[in-house]
C-alpha positions as CSV (number, residue, x, y, z in Angstrom):
1,M,212.4,-23.8,162.0
2,S,215.8,-24.4,163.4
3,R,216.3,-27.6,161.4
4,Y,217.1,-25.3,158.4
5,W,219.9,-23.5,160.2
6,S,223.5,-23.9,159.4
7,S,225.4,-25.7,162.2
8,I,227.2,-22.6,163.3
9,V,223.9,-20.8,164.1
10,H,223.2,-23.2,166.9
11,R,226.5,-22.4,168.6
12,L,226.1,-18.6,168.5
13,T,225.1,-16.4,171.4
14,P,224.2,-13.1,169.7
15,Y,225.2,-9.7,171.1
16,V,222.2,-8.0,172.8
17,A,222.1,-4.2,172.0
18,G,220.7,-1.7,174.5
19,E,217.0,-1.3,174.5
20,Q,215.5,1.2,172.1
21,P,211.9,1.6,173.3
22,A,209.3,4.0,171.9
23,I,208.1,5.5,175.2
24,A,207.1,9.1,175.6
25,D,209.1,11.4,178.0
26,L,211.8,8.8,178.5
27,V,215.2,9.6,179.9
28,K,217.4,7.3,177.8
29,L,220.8,6.7,179.4
30,N,221.4,3.1,178.3
31,T,223.1,3.2,174.9
32,N,225.8,5.8,175.1
33,E,224.2,8.0,172.4
34,N,225.2,11.6,172.3
35,P,222.5,13.8,174.0
36,Y,223.0,16.5,171.4
37,G,222.1,16.3,167.7
38,P,224.7,16.3,164.9
39,S,226.3,19.4,163.4
40,P,223.8,21.5,161.3
41,H,226.4,21.1,158.5
42,V,225.8,17.3,158.6
43,I,222.1,17.8,158.1
44,A,222.6,20.3,155.3
45,A,225.1,18.0,153.6
46,I,222.7,15.0,153.7
47,K,219.8,17.1,152.4
48,A,222.0,18.3,149.5
49,H,222.6,14.7,148.4
50,I,219.0,13.7,148.4
51,G,218.1,13.7,144.7
52,D,218.3,11.8,141.4
53,T,221.9,10.5,142.2
54,L,220.5,8.1,144.8
55,R,219.7,5.8,141.9
56,L,223.4,5.4,141.4
57,Y,225.7,3.3,143.5
58,P,228.0,5.2,145.9
59,D,231.8,5.3,145.5
60,P,232.8,1.8,146.7
61,S,236.1,3.1,148.1
62,A,234.5,6.2,149.8
63,L,237.7,8.1,148.7
64,R,236.5,11.6,149.7
65,L,235.6,10.4,153.2
66,R,238.9,8.5,153.6
67,A,240.8,11.6,152.4
68,T,238.9,13.8,154.9
69,I,239.7,11.4,157.8
70,A,243.3,11.2,156.6
71,N,243.7,14.9,156.5
72,C,242.3,15.2,160.0
73,Y,245.0,12.8,161.4
74,G,247.9,13.7,159.1
75,I,248.1,10.4,157.3
76,D,247.5,9.0,153.8
77,A,244.0,8.0,152.6
78,D,245.2,4.5,151.8
79,Q,245.8,4.0,155.6
80,V,242.1,4.5,156.2
81,F,239.3,1.9,156.0
82,V,235.6,2.8,156.4
83,G,232.5,0.7,157.1
84,N,229.0,0.7,158.5
85,G,229.7,1.7,162.0
86,S,232.8,0.5,164.0
87,D,230.9,-2.8,164.6
88,E,231.2,-3.7,160.9
89,V,234.8,-2.6,160.9
90,L,235.4,-4.8,163.9
91,A,233.7,-7.7,162.2
92,H,236.0,-7.5,159.2
93,T,239.0,-7.0,161.6
94,F,238.2,-10.2,163.5
95,Q,238.0,-12.2,160.3
96,A,240.9,-10.6,158.4
97,L,243.5,-10.1,161.2
98,L,242.7,-11.9,164.4
99,Q,242.2,-15.5,163.5
100,H,245.4,-17.4,164.3
101,D,246.7,-20.6,165.9
102,D,247.3,-19.0,169.3
103,P,244.4,-17.4,171.2
104,L,243.2,-13.8,170.9
105,L,243.5,-11.8,174.2
106,F,241.1,-9.3,175.5
107,P,239.8,-8.3,179.0
108,D,237.1,-10.4,180.8
109,I,235.1,-7.2,181.3
110,T,234.9,-5.3,178.0
111,Y,232.8,-4.9,174.9
112,S,230.7,-8.0,174.8
113,F,230.7,-8.2,171.0
114,Y,234.3,-9.5,171.1
115,P,233.4,-13.0,172.2
116,T,230.5,-13.0,169.8
117,Y,232.7,-12.3,166.9
118,C,235.1,-15.0,168.1
119,R,232.4,-17.6,168.1
120,L,231.1,-16.4,164.7
121,Y,234.5,-16.7,163.1
122,G,235.8,-19.7,165.1
123,I,238.6,-17.7,166.8
124,E,240.1,-19.1,170.0
125,F,240.3,-16.5,172.7
126,R,241.4,-15.9,176.3
127,E,239.8,-13.4,178.6
128,V,242.3,-11.6,180.8
129,P,240.8,-10.5,184.2
130,V,240.8,-6.8,184.9
131,G,241.8,-5.6,188.4
132,E,239.4,-5.1,191.3
133,A,239.3,-1.4,190.4
134,M,238.4,-2.3,186.8
135,Q,241.8,-1.4,185.5
136,I,243.6,-3.2,182.7
137,H,247.2,-4.3,183.7
138,M,249.5,-4.2,180.7
139,A,251.8,-6.7,182.2
140,D,249.0,-9.3,181.9
141,Y,249.3,-9.1,178.1
142,F,253.1,-9.5,177.8
143,R,252.7,-13.2,176.9
144,P,252.4,-15.4,173.8
145,C,249.2,-14.9,171.9
146,G,247.7,-14.8,168.4
147,A,246.6,-11.1,168.6
148,I,245.3,-8.6,171.1
149,I,242.3,-6.3,171.1
150,L,241.6,-3.6,173.7
151,A,238.8,-1.1,174.0
152,N,240.4,2.2,175.1
153,P,238.6,3.7,177.0
154,N,237.3,0.3,178.0
155,A,233.6,-0.4,177.9
156,P,231.6,-0.7,180.0
157,T,234.1,0.5,182.6
158,G,235.2,3.8,181.1
159,R,238.8,3.4,182.3
160,A,241.5,4.5,179.8
161,L,245.1,3.5,179.1
162,R,247.8,6.0,178.4
163,R,249.3,6.1,174.9
164,D,252.7,5.2,176.3
165,E,251.2,2.0,177.8
166,I,249.7,1.1,174.4
167,K,253.1,1.8,172.7
168,S,254.9,-0.6,175.1
169,L,252.3,-3.3,174.4
170,V,252.5,-2.9,170.6
171,A,256.3,-2.9,170.7
172,S,256.4,-6.0,172.8
173,H,254.3,-8.0,170.2
174,P,255.9,-7.1,166.8
175,D,254.6,-10.3,165.2
176,Q,251.0,-10.0,166.5
177,V,248.3,-7.5,165.5
178,V,247.2,-5.2,168.3
179,V,243.8,-3.6,167.8
180,I,242.8,-0.6,169.8
181,D,239.1,0.1,169.7
182,E,238.6,3.8,170.4
183,A,234.9,4.3,170.2
184,Y,235.0,6.6,173.2
185,V,238.4,8.1,173.0
186,D,237.3,11.7,172.2
187,F,235.8,12.1,175.7
188,G,239.1,12.1,177.5
189,G,241.4,9.3,176.2
190,E,244.6,9.5,174.3
191,T,244.3,8.1,170.7
192,A,246.9,5.6,169.5
193,I,246.7,6.9,166.0
194,P,250.1,8.7,166.2
195,L,251.7,5.3,166.9
196,V,250.6,3.8,163.6
197,S,253.4,5.3,161.5
198,E,255.9,3.5,163.8
199,H,254.2,0.1,164.2
200,S,253.0,-2.0,161.3
201,N,251.1,-4.3,163.7
202,L,248.8,-1.6,165.1
203,L,245.2,-1.0,164.0
204,V,243.1,1.8,165.6
205,I,239.3,1.7,165.2
206,Q,237.0,4.7,165.8
207,T,233.3,5.6,165.2
208,L,231.2,8.7,164.4
209,S,228.4,7.3,166.5
210,K,229.4,8.8,169.9
211,S,231.4,12.1,169.9
212,R,230.0,13.2,166.5
213,S,226.4,12.2,167.2
214,L,225.9,10.0,164.2
215,A,224.8,6.7,165.7
216,G,221.9,6.6,163.2
217,L,224.1,7.1,160.2
218,R,226.4,4.1,160.9
219,V,229.9,5.2,160.0
220,G,233.1,3.8,161.5
221,F,236.7,3.6,160.4
222,A,240.1,2.0,161.0
223,I,243.6,3.5,160.6
224,G,246.7,1.3,160.1
225,Q,249.6,0.8,157.8
226,R,248.7,-0.3,154.3
227,T,249.2,-4.1,154.9
228,L,246.5,-4.2,157.6
229,V,244.1,-1.9,155.7
230,E,244.5,-4.1,152.6
231,A,243.5,-7.1,154.5
232,L,240.3,-5.4,155.6
233,E,239.6,-4.3,152.0
234,R,240.0,-7.9,150.8
235,V,237.4,-9.1,153.3
236,K,235.0,-6.2,152.6
237,D,235.2,-6.6,148.8
238,S,234.4,-10.3,149.3
239,F,231.4,-9.5,151.4
240,N,229.9,-6.0,150.5
241,S,231.7,-3.8,148.0
242,Y,229.4,-0.8,148.7
243,P,229.3,-0.6,152.5
244,L,228.5,3.2,152.8
245,G,225.7,4.9,151.1
246,R,225.9,8.4,149.5
247,L,224.1,10.0,152.4
248,A,226.4,8.4,155.0
249,I,229.5,9.5,153.1
250,A,228.2,13.1,152.8
251,G,227.2,13.4,156.4
252,A,230.4,11.9,157.7
253,I,232.6,14.3,155.7
254,A,230.6,17.2,157.0
255,A,231.0,16.0,160.5
256,F,234.8,16.0,160.3
257,E,234.7,19.4,158.6
258,D,232.8,21.1,161.5
259,Q,235.5,20.8,164.1
260,D,234.1,23.7,166.1
261,W,230.8,21.9,166.7
262,F,232.6,18.7,167.6
263,E,234.8,20.4,170.2
264,R,232.0,22.4,171.8
265,H,229.7,19.5,172.3
266,R,232.3,17.1,173.3
267,D,233.3,19.5,176.0
268,R,229.7,19.8,177.1
269,V,229.4,16.1,177.5
270,I,232.7,15.9,179.5
271,A,231.5,18.7,181.8
272,S,228.1,16.9,182.4
273,R,230.0,13.6,183.1
274,E,232.0,15.3,185.9
275,R,228.9,16.9,187.3
276,L,227.1,13.6,187.3
277,R,230.0,11.8,188.8
278,D,230.1,14.2,191.8
279,A,226.3,13.9,192.3
280,L,226.5,10.1,192.3
281,Q,229.4,10.0,194.7
282,N,227.4,12.3,197.0
283,L,224.7,9.7,197.0
284,G,227.1,7.0,198.1
285,F,227.8,5.4,194.8
286,D,231.2,3.9,193.9
287,V,232.1,5.4,190.5
288,V,234.8,4.0,188.3
289,P,237.0,6.8,186.8
290,S,235.8,7.4,183.3
291,S,237.2,8.9,180.1
292,A,234.1,8.0,178.2
293,N,230.6,9.4,177.8
294,F,229.2,7.1,180.5
295,L,229.8,6.2,184.1
296,F,230.1,2.7,185.6
297,V,228.7,2.7,189.1
298,R,227.4,0.6,191.9
299,H,225.7,1.2,195.2
300,P,227.0,-0.5,198.3
301,R,223.6,-1.6,199.5
302,I,221.3,-2.0,196.5
303,S,221.8,-4.4,193.6
304,G,222.3,-3.1,190.1
305,S,219.3,-5.1,188.8
306,T,217.0,-3.7,191.5
307,L,218.0,-0.1,190.7
308,A,217.7,-0.7,186.9
309,V,214.1,-2.0,187.4
310,Q,213.1,0.8,189.7
311,L,214.6,3.5,187.5
312,R,212.8,2.1,184.4
313,A,209.5,2.3,186.3
314,R,210.2,6.0,186.6
315,G,210.9,6.4,182.9
316,I,214.7,6.3,183.2
317,L,216.7,3.7,181.3
318,V,220.2,2.7,182.3
319,R,222.2,-0.4,181.3
320,H,222.6,-3.4,183.6
321,F,224.8,-6.4,182.7
322,A,223.8,-9.6,184.4
323,K,227.3,-11.0,184.2
324,P,229.9,-12.2,186.8
325,R,231.9,-9.5,188.6
326,I,229.7,-6.7,187.3
327,E,226.1,-7.7,188.2
328,N,225.9,-5.0,190.8
329,Y,227.0,-2.2,188.4
330,L,225.1,0.1,186.2
331,R,226.4,1.8,183.1
332,I,224.9,5.2,182.9
333,S,225.2,7.2,179.7
334,V,225.8,11.0,180.1
335,G,222.7,12.9,179.0
336,T,221.9,16.5,179.1
337,D,222.1,18.2,182.5
338,T,218.3,18.0,182.6
339,D,218.4,14.3,182.0
340,C,221.1,13.8,184.6
341,D,219.2,15.9,187.2
342,R,216.1,13.7,186.7
343,L,218.2,10.6,187.3
344,I,219.7,12.0,190.5
345,I,216.3,13.0,191.8
346,A,215.1,9.5,191.2
347,L,218.2,7.9,192.8
348,R,217.9,10.2,195.8
349,D,214.4,8.7,196.4
350,L,215.5,5.1,195.8
351,T,218.6,5.1,197.9
């Protein structure tokens, strides 16, 4: 009964994740999962770590994984923080680095977990409107604030900022933390990680859920200078000192070691995205330019909610957000070409 709840629970509006139904022969294009399975080396590594050692706690610092990530980006392991998916890394970031007297800034159309975290941790925030073409204008962020967080590429729009734009933003706010959430950066964006060595106020967050096909393993990481990473560690070690299990650590290391698999399958997703974009435009859809593994689209005559319901009746799931400014849009994850063809066939009938 709600009378047992802490007072904060009554004020929360929880994030709603994409639907995960157990329906046969479903085309699932609603949660931005990679349509291809993880590297075989990941599966082998996980299997190799299934044994008696599971009775033992994992390395609380996940040093081997942090060193692997650091080697990939040419940085030091003590500049890397890891957690259970980028959502947990983000949660620690909001609590450790983004709670200040002045408001946190982020776009009005972006990852809807951001306002959820703000309400959970009591962080004042301001939503900055994106343009009519769903673009983020850097000039809108050149103003006093407590901190800034931007998803790049943005979600659910898919639009990306250039690295030089991010550099100018970070440089203009030397006394505020700027967080760049790069969950989808591998599909066509420019990572801000090379800027970390120059800017002590920059934190970059990524995940293995999308481009490395490990959404089910839950591994995310942040890269920043030591002062920022230490703040995250202090929060983590006051909350959960063993965030990643042995299997997650082993699988994540193997994912980074198989660069060939990563590049080949990333390129396949990008090619399918461009193919799907062209097909949707041929059907009359407005398609926002995307550097992610999804497309944000709307039809000039049919509402997004109507299309989402009609597609679901045909066994095809897409994501609809019943929110101001984007209620007529659908976010469509890039599936295999077979999945995308089935979607286009259905939309051809419906439109």
